[in-house]
C-alpha positions as CSV (number, residue, x, y, z in Angstrom):
1,M,0.0,0.0,0.0
2,T,1.3,3.4,-1.0
3,V,0.3,7.0,-0.6
4,E,0.7,9.1,-3.8
5,L,0.3,12.8,-4.1
6,I,-1.4,13.0,-7.5
7,T,-1.3,16.7,-8.1
8,G,2.2,17.2,-6.8
9,Y,5.6,17.3,-8.5
10,A,7.2,13.9,-8.3
11,G,10.3,14.4,-10.5
12,T,9.0,11.9,-13.1
13,P,5.7,11.5,-15.0
14,H,3.3,9.8,-12.6
15,I,-0.3,10.9,-13.3
16,G,-2.3,8.5,-15.5
17,S,-5.8,8.4,-16.8
18,A,-6.9,6.2,-14.0
19,D,-5.9,8.9,-11.5
20,I,-7.9,11.6,-13.3
21,G,-10.8,9.2,-13.9
22,A,-11.0,8.3,-10.2
23,F,-10.9,12.0,-9.3
24,Q,-13.7,12.9,-11.7
25,A,-15.8,9.9,-10.8
26,G,-15.6,11.1,-7.2
27,I,-16.9,14.5,-8.1
28,V,-19.6,13.8,-10.7
29,G,-20.4,10.2,-9.7
30,P,-19.2,6.8,-10.8
31,G,-21.8,6.3,-13.6
32,D,-22.3,7.5,-17.1
33,Y,-23.5,11.1,-17.7
34,A,-23.7,13.8,-20.4
35,L,-22.6,17.3,-19.4
36,A,-24.6,20.5,-20.2
37,T,-22.1,21.6,-22.8
38,G,-22.3,21.9,-26.6
39,N,-25.5,20.3,-28.0
40,Q,-25.6,17.8,-25.1
41,L,-25.2,14.8,-27.5
42,K,-28.6,15.4,-29.1
43,A,-29.1,13.0,-32.1
44,T,-31.2,12.6,-35.2
45,M,-31.4,10.1,-38.0
46,S,-30.0,11.8,-41.0
47,N,-31.3,8.9,-43.0
48,A,-32.7,5.4,-42.4
49,N,-29.2,4.1,-42.0
50,T,-27.3,6.9,-40.2
51,I,-27.6,8.2,-36.7
52,A,-25.9,11.6,-36.2
53,V,-24.9,12.6,-32.7
54,Q,-24.2,16.2,-32.1
55,S,-21.4,17.9,-30.0
56,G,-21.1,17.6,-26.3
57,D,-19.3,16.0,-23.5
58,A,-19.8,12.8,-21.5
59,V,-18.2,11.3,-18.4
60,L,-18.0,7.5,-18.5
61,N,-17.0,6.1,-15.0
62,G,-14.8,9.2,-14.6
63,R,-13.4,9.2,-18.1
64,H,-14.1,12.5,-20.0
65,V,-15.1,12.2,-23.6
66,H,-15.5,15.3,-25.9
67,L,-17.4,15.3,-29.2
68,T,-16.3,18.4,-31.1
69,G,-19.0,18.1,-33.8
70,T,-21.5,15.8,-35.3
71,T,-20.4,12.2,-35.3
72,T,-22.2,9.5,-37.3
73,A,-22.6,5.8,-37.1
74,T,-24.3,3.2,-39.3
75,V,-27.6,1.5,-38.6
76,Q,-28.3,-1.7,-40.5
77,S,-31.6,-1.7,-42.4
78,G,-34.7,-3.3,-40.9
79,T,-36.6,-6.3,-42.1
80,Q,-40.1,-6.1,-43.5
81,G,-42.7,-7.5,-41.1
82,Q,-40.3,-7.5,-38.2
83,K,-39.4,-5.1,-35.4
84,R,-36.0,-4.5,-33.8
85,N,-34.4,-2.3,-31.2
86,D,-30.8,-1.2,-31.8
87,L,-28.7,0.7,-29.3
88,A,-26.3,3.6,-30.1
89,V,-23.6,3.5,-27.4
90,L,-20.5,5.5,-26.6
91,R,-17.9,2.7,-26.3
92,Y,-14.7,2.9,-24.3
93,T,-12.0,0.4,-25.1
94,K,-8.5,-0.2,-23.7
95,N,-5.9,-2.1,-25.6
96,T,-4.6,-4.5,-22.9
97,T,-1.2,-4.7,-24.6
98,T,-0.4,-1.1,-25.2
99,G,-2.7,0.5,-22.6
100,V,-4.1,2.9,-25.3
101,E,-7.6,4.0,-24.5
102,T,-10.1,5.1,-27.2
103,C,-13.8,6.0,-27.4
104,S,-16.2,5.8,-30.4
105,I,-19.9,5.6,-31.2
106,V,-21.1,2.1,-32.0
107,V,-24.5,0.9,-33.0
108,L,-25.4,-2.5,-31.4
109,K,-27.9,-4.5,-33.5
110,G,-30.9,-6.0,-31.8
111,T,-32.7,-9.2,-32.6
112,P,-35.5,-8.9,-35.2
113,T,-38.9,-10.3,-34.0
114,T,-42.5,-10.3,-34.9
115,G,-43.3,-9.6,-31.2
116,A,-42.1,-7.0,-28.8
117,P,-38.4,-6.2,-29.5
118,T,-35.8,-6.0,-26.7
119,D,-32.6,-4.0,-26.5
120,P,-29.4,-5.8,-27.3
121,A,-27.0,-6.5,-24.5
122,H,-24.2,-4.0,-24.0
123,T,-21.0,-4.1,-21.8
124,T,-21.7,-2.7,-18.4
125,G,-18.5,-3.3,-16.4
126,S,-16.9,-0.3,-14.8
127,I,-13.7,1.3,-16.1
128,L,-12.9,2.1,-12.5
129,D,-12.6,-1.7,-11.9
130,G,-10.2,-2.0,-14.9
131,V,-12.5,-3.4,-17.6
132,A,-11.2,-3.1,-21.2
133,T,-14.6,-2.3,-22.7
134,H,-17.5,-0.2,-21.4
135,D,-20.6,1.0,-23.1
136,M,-22.6,4.1,-22.3
137,P,-26.1,3.8,-23.9
138,L,-27.0,6.9,-25.8
139,Y,-30.1,6.1,-27.8
140,R,-32.5,3.3,-28.4
141,I,-33.2,3.1,-32.2
142,P,-36.6,1.4,-32.8
143,L,-37.2,-0.1,-36.2
144,D,-40.6,-1.3,-37.5
145,G,-39.9,-3.0,-40.7
146,I,-37.6,-0.7,-42.7
147,T,-39.0,2.4,-40.9
148,V,-37.0,4.0,-38.1
149,G,-39.0,5.3,-35.2
150,T,-38.3,8.2,-32.8
151,L,-34.9,8.0,-31.1
152,V,-35.2,7.4,-27.3
153,P,-32.5,9.0,-25.2
154,L,-31.1,6.7,-22.5
155,F,-28.6,9.0,-20.7
156,N,-28.8,11.7,-18.0
157,V,-27.5,15.2,-18.4
158,L,-25.8,16.6,-15.3
159,K,-26.7,20.1,-14.2
160,P,-23.9,22.5,-13.7
161,M,-23.1,23.1,-10.1
162,K,-24.3,26.7,-10.4
163,D,-27.8,25.5,-11.3
164,V,-27.7,22.9,-8.5
165,W,-26.9,25.6,-5.9
166,D,-29.4,28.1,-7.4
167,S,-32.1,25.4,-7.1
168,L,-31.6,25.1,-3.4
169,T,-33.9,27.2,-1.2
170,P,-31.8,29.6,0.8
171,I,-32.7,30.3,4.4
172,R,-32.8,34.0,5.5
173,S,-32.2,34.5,9.2
174,G,-31.6,37.3,11.6
175,K,-32.5,38.8,14.9
176,K,-35.0,41.5,15.9
177,T,-36.1,43.1,19.2
178,A,-39.9,42.6,19.6
179,T,-42.3,44.2,22.0
180,F,-45.2,42.0,23.0
181,T,-48.6,43.5,23.9
182,G,-50.5,40.6,25.4
183,N,-49.1,37.7,23.4
184,V,-48.5,39.4,20.0
185,A,-45.6,41.3,18.6
186,D,-44.9,42.8,15.2
187,V,-41.5,41.4,14.0
188,L,-41.1,41.9,10.2
189,S,-42.8,44.6,8.3
190,D,-43.6,44.1,4.6
191,A,-40.6,46.3,3.6
192,E,-38.3,44.2,5.9
193,Y,-39.7,41.0,4.5
194,R,-39.2,42.2,0.9
195,A,-35.6,43.2,1.7
196,L,-35.0,39.6,2.9
197,V,-36.8,37.5,0.3
198,G,-37.2,39.9,-2.6
199,R,-41.0,39.9,-2.5
200,S,-43.9,40.1,0.0
201,Y,-44.9,37.1,2.2
202,T,-46.8,34.3,0.6
203,G,-48.8,31.7,2.4
204,C,-46.4,29.0,1.4
205,D,-43.4,30.6,3.0
206,V,-42.2,29.1,6.3
207,V,-41.3,31.5,9.2
208,V,-39.8,30.4,12.5
209,F,-39.3,32.5,15.6
210,T,-37.2,31.6,18.7
211,P,-36.7,33.9,21.8
212,V,-33.1,34.5,22.5
213,T,-33.3,36.9,25.5
214,T,-31.8,35.4,28.6
215,G,-34.4,34.3,31.1
216,V,-37.3,34.2,28.7
217,N,-39.0,30.7,28.6
218,T,-41.8,30.7,26.1
219,A,-42.6,29.2,22.7
220,L,-43.4,31.4,19.7
221,V,-45.3,30.8,16.5
222,A,-45.4,33.0,13.5
223,C,-48.5,34.4,11.8
224,Y,-49.1,36.9,9.1
225,D,-51.4,39.9,9.5
226,V,-52.9,40.2,6.0
227,P,-54.4,43.7,6.2
228,H,-51.3,45.2,7.7
229,R,-48.8,43.0,5.8
230,I,-46.8,42.3,8.9
231,V,-45.3,39.0,10.1
232,R,-46.1,38.6,13.8
233,A,-44.9,36.4,16.6
234,I,-47.4,34.9,19.0
235,Q,-46.5,33.6,22.5
236,V,-47.8,30.2,23.3
237,G,-49.2,29.8,26.8
238,T,-49.5,32.6,29.3
239,P,-48.9,36.0,27.6
240,Q,-46.2,38.3,28.9
241,N,-46.0,42.0,28.2
242,I,-42.3,41.9,27.5
243,T,-39.7,43.1,25.1
244,M,-37.4,40.4,24.0
245,D,-34.8,39.6,21.3
246,V,-36.2,37.1,18.8
247,R,-34.3,35.1,16.3
248,F,-36.1,34.4,13.0
249,A,-35.6,32.1,10.0
250,V,-37.5,32.5,6.8
251,I,-37.6,29.6,4.3
252,P,-39.2,31.0,1.0
253,A,-41.3,28.8,-1.1
254,V,-39.7,27.9,-4.4
């Protein structure tokens, strides 16, 4: 067992595709994915015997593959009176003698049948485990006789990290001093709420209040005064005419 500093100077070349592949698989996942670049591997049948896959990027078990432009592959003609499913795959291969790795688009021919066609088998072993061949299914190509049907995409497109972070609902929090009359206190005016969330309160937003003043032992619930457009805190239990510091958290509805 050894410890190797991959992204460090070692005096001799020491970083291989397996190192980069393991790193990328740890970030994007160990499966097969298209990236949101180029034309995202969109495909059409340019004629009955040719599938054309457009530009984009894919990650196969950590290996990055780039299609700079449209790439074509041949589909064998169908048979009258029979149905067939072919698979267009992105195939990784490694020459076990030289160690050279390549990738290409290959069409796997299915079995013709008069019944319901099934997809042909493809190689599923992981490159991370050292397999010499791995297929990433791109499209199912359905044939009914000599007619080619609509291509069926079989891969997932990973969202960029920015889109993932932007899709998460941020929590806005802060602290206010609230004066209770009976068991009610105004905490967030409409202007303050809009400054936090970017809009007025909606009934789907979640607002949580917690007293933080030392010595205050009471539970608070939030409510919204519609006519006055104010988010208020209500004491649960025996009301206290008191001024206290209140911590709030606002979870806006998406």
